C-alpha positions as CSV (number, residue, x, y, z in Angstrom):
1,X,139.1,68.9,109.5
2,X,136.0,71.1,109.6
3,X,132.9,69.8,107.9
4,X,131.3,72.0,105.2
5,X,128.0,73.6,106.3
6,X,124.8,72.2,104.8
7,X,123.4,74.0,101.8
8,X,120.4,75.1,103.9
9,X,122.7,76.8,106.4
10,X,124.7,78.6,103.6
11,X,121.5,79.8,102.0
12,X,120.1,81.0,105.3
13,X,123.3,83.0,106.0
14,X,123.4,84.4,102.5
15,X,119.7,85.3,102.8
16,X,120.4,87.1,106.1
17,X,123.3,89.1,104.6
18,X,121.1,90.2,101.6
19,X,118.2,91.1,103.9
20,X,120.4,93.3,106.0
21,X,122.3,95.0,103.2
22,X,121.7,98.7,102.9
23,X,123.1,100.1,99.7
24,X,124.0,103.8,99.4
25,X,121.1,106.0,98.2
26,X,123.1,107.0,95.1
27,X,123.2,103.4,94.1
28,X,119.5,103.0,94.6
29,X,118.7,106.1,92.6
30,X,121.1,105.0,89.8
31,X,119.5,101.5,89.7
32,X,116.0,103.0,89.6
33,X,117.0,105.2,86.6
34,X,118.5,102.2,84.8
35,X,115.4,100.1,85.5
36,X,113.1,102.8,84.1
37,X,115.3,103.2,81.0
38,X,115.0,99.4,80.5
39,X,111.2,99.4,81.0
40,X,110.8,102.4,78.7
41,X,113.0,100.6,76.1
42,X,110.7,97.6,76.2
43,X,107.5,99.8,76.2
44,X,108.8,101.8,73.2
45,X,108.7,98.6,71.1
46,X,105.0,98.1,72.0
47,X,102.7,100.8,70.6
48,X,99.6,99.3,72.3
49,X,101.4,99.5,75.6
50,X,102.4,103.1,75.1
51,X,98.8,104.0,74.0
52,X,97.4,102.5,77.2
53,X,99.8,104.5,79.3
54,X,99.1,107.7,77.3
55,X,95.5,107.5,78.6
56,X,97.0,107.6,82.1
57,X,99.4,110.4,81.6
58,X,100.5,112.5,84.6
59,X,99.2,109.7,86.9
60,X,101.7,108.6,89.6
61,X,102.7,105.1,90.7
62,X,104.7,103.9,93.7
63,X,106.2,100.5,93.9
64,X,107.7,99.3,97.1
65,X,109.6,96.3,98.4
66,X,110.9,96.1,101.9
67,X,112.5,99.5,102.6
68,X,112.9,100.4,98.9
69,X,110.5,102.6,97.0
70,X,110.3,103.6,93.3
71,X,108.0,106.6,92.6
72,X,107.3,107.5,89.0
73,X,104.9,109.4,86.8
74,X,103.5,108.5,83.4
75,X,104.6,110.9,80.7
76,X,102.4,112.2,77.8
77,X,104.5,109.9,75.5
78,X,103.2,106.8,77.5
79,X,106.5,106.1,79.3
80,X,107.7,106.3,82.9
81,X,109.8,108.9,84.6
82,X,111.1,108.8,88.1
83,X,109.4,111.4,90.3
84,X,109.4,112.7,93.8
85,X,105.8,112.5,95.0
86,X,104.5,115.2,97.3
87,X,101.1,113.5,97.6
88,X,99.6,110.1,97.8
89,X,100.3,108.2,94.6
90,X,97.4,107.3,92.3
91,X,98.4,103.6,92.5
92,X,100.5,102.0,95.2
93,X,102.0,98.5,94.7
94,X,103.7,96.9,97.7
95,X,105.5,93.6,97.0
96,X,104.9,91.4,100.1
97,X,107.6,88.7,99.6
98,X,110.4,89.8,101.9
99,X,113.0,87.2,100.8
100,X,114.9,88.3,97.6
101,X,115.5,84.6,96.8
102,X,111.8,83.7,97.0
103,X,111.0,86.8,94.9
104,X,113.5,85.9,92.2
105,X,112.2,82.3,92.3
106,X,108.6,83.5,91.8
107,X,109.6,85.8,88.9
108,X,111.8,83.1,87.3
109,X,108.8,80.8,87.3
110,X,106.8,83.5,85.4
111,X,104.5,84.1,88.3
112,X,103.5,87.4,89.8
113,X,104.8,88.1,93.4
114,X,102.4,88.5,96.3
115,X,101.5,92.1,96.6
116,X,99.2,94.6,98.1
117,X,97.5,97.0,95.6
118,X,95.9,100.2,96.6
119,X,94.6,103.1,94.5
120,X,93.0,103.7,91.1
121,X,91.3,100.6,89.7
122,X,91.7,101.7,86.0
123,X,95.4,102.4,86.4
124,X,95.9,99.1,88.2
125,X,94.1,97.3,85.3
126,X,96.4,99.0,82.8
127,X,99.5,98.2,84.7
128,X,98.3,94.6,85.1
129,X,97.8,94.4,81.3
130,X,101.3,95.6,80.8
131,X,102.7,92.9,83.1
132,X,100.6,90.2,81.3
133,X,101.2,91.3,77.7
134,X,104.5,93.1,77.3
135,X,107.7,91.1,76.9
136,X,111.2,92.0,76.1
137,X,112.3,90.6,72.8
138,X,115.9,90.0,73.8
139,X,116.7,88.2,70.5
140,X,115.6,91.3,68.5
141,X,117.9,93.6,70.5
142,X,120.8,91.1,70.3
143,X,120.3,90.8,66.5
144,X,121.0,94.6,66.2
145,X,124.4,94.0,67.7
146,X,125.3,90.6,66.3
147,X,123.1,89.9,63.3
148,X,120.0,87.7,63.1
149,X,121.8,84.3,62.8
150,X,124.2,84.8,65.7
151,X,121.5,86.3,67.9
152,X,119.3,83.2,67.2
153,X,122.1,80.8,68.1
154,X,122.9,82.7,71.3
155,X,119.3,82.7,72.5
156,X,118.9,79.0,71.6
157,X,122.1,78.2,73.6
158,X,120.8,80.3,76.6
159,X,117.5,78.4,76.5
160,X,119.2,75.1,76.5
161,X,121.4,76.2,79.4
162,X,118.3,77.4,81.4
163,X,116.6,74.1,80.7
164,X,119.6,72.1,81.9
165,X,119.9,74.3,85.1
166,X,116.2,73.7,85.9
167,X,116.7,70.0,85.5
168,X,119.8,70.1,87.7
169,X,118.5,72.3,90.6
170,X,116.2,70.7,93.2
171,X,112.6,71.8,92.7
172,X,111.4,70.7,96.2
173,X,111.2,74.2,97.6
174,X,109.2,75.4,94.6
175,X,106.7,72.5,94.9
176,X,106.2,73.1,98.6
177,X,105.7,76.9,98.4
178,X,102.0,77.8,97.8
179,X,101.1,80.6,95.5
180,X,99.7,83.5,97.4
181,X,99.1,86.1,94.7
182,X,95.4,85.7,94.2
183,X,94.7,85.7,97.9
184,X,96.8,88.7,98.8
185,X,95.8,91.2,96.1
186,X,93.3,93.9,97.2
187,X,92.3,96.8,95.0
188,X,90.6,99.8,96.5
189,X,88.9,102.4,94.4
190,X,90.0,106.0,95.1
């Protein structure tokens, strides 16, 4: 009888498969459109966020991770639209963490991923403010579908489940991984 591989081997193989996966470009574009729709939905619920972005209208932003790039422009309404850039973006953000699992782990912990920042300092400050202050009110959106009481119960149950999962999963890898965000960020004035 063949022994089951160790979890570390399984995770290494899964990580290798994910790292080498090349989705079709149509999938990437559709995912980018959906992501911007979601971001704009969240921003539209925060007038202060939209006001900050309105001051940056027509500015361009490029976010990259591994071989993927999302280029967008800020609209006069203070939202984002996907754009094809024919020039250097006003702000470029490159996420340095190569492993999708470590990136997800960083985001799940509420931390910012390690990244390289280049471009306009004021635009970078406004984007950083958005990341620090704008949150999706999932319960509010869910209450529009299910009502306030049911939405509150669903969110409370989800929070209990997340707490139980965090207690169940080993935290050794999270404790041994140093935070590299502060050391790896560089902002250059344009």
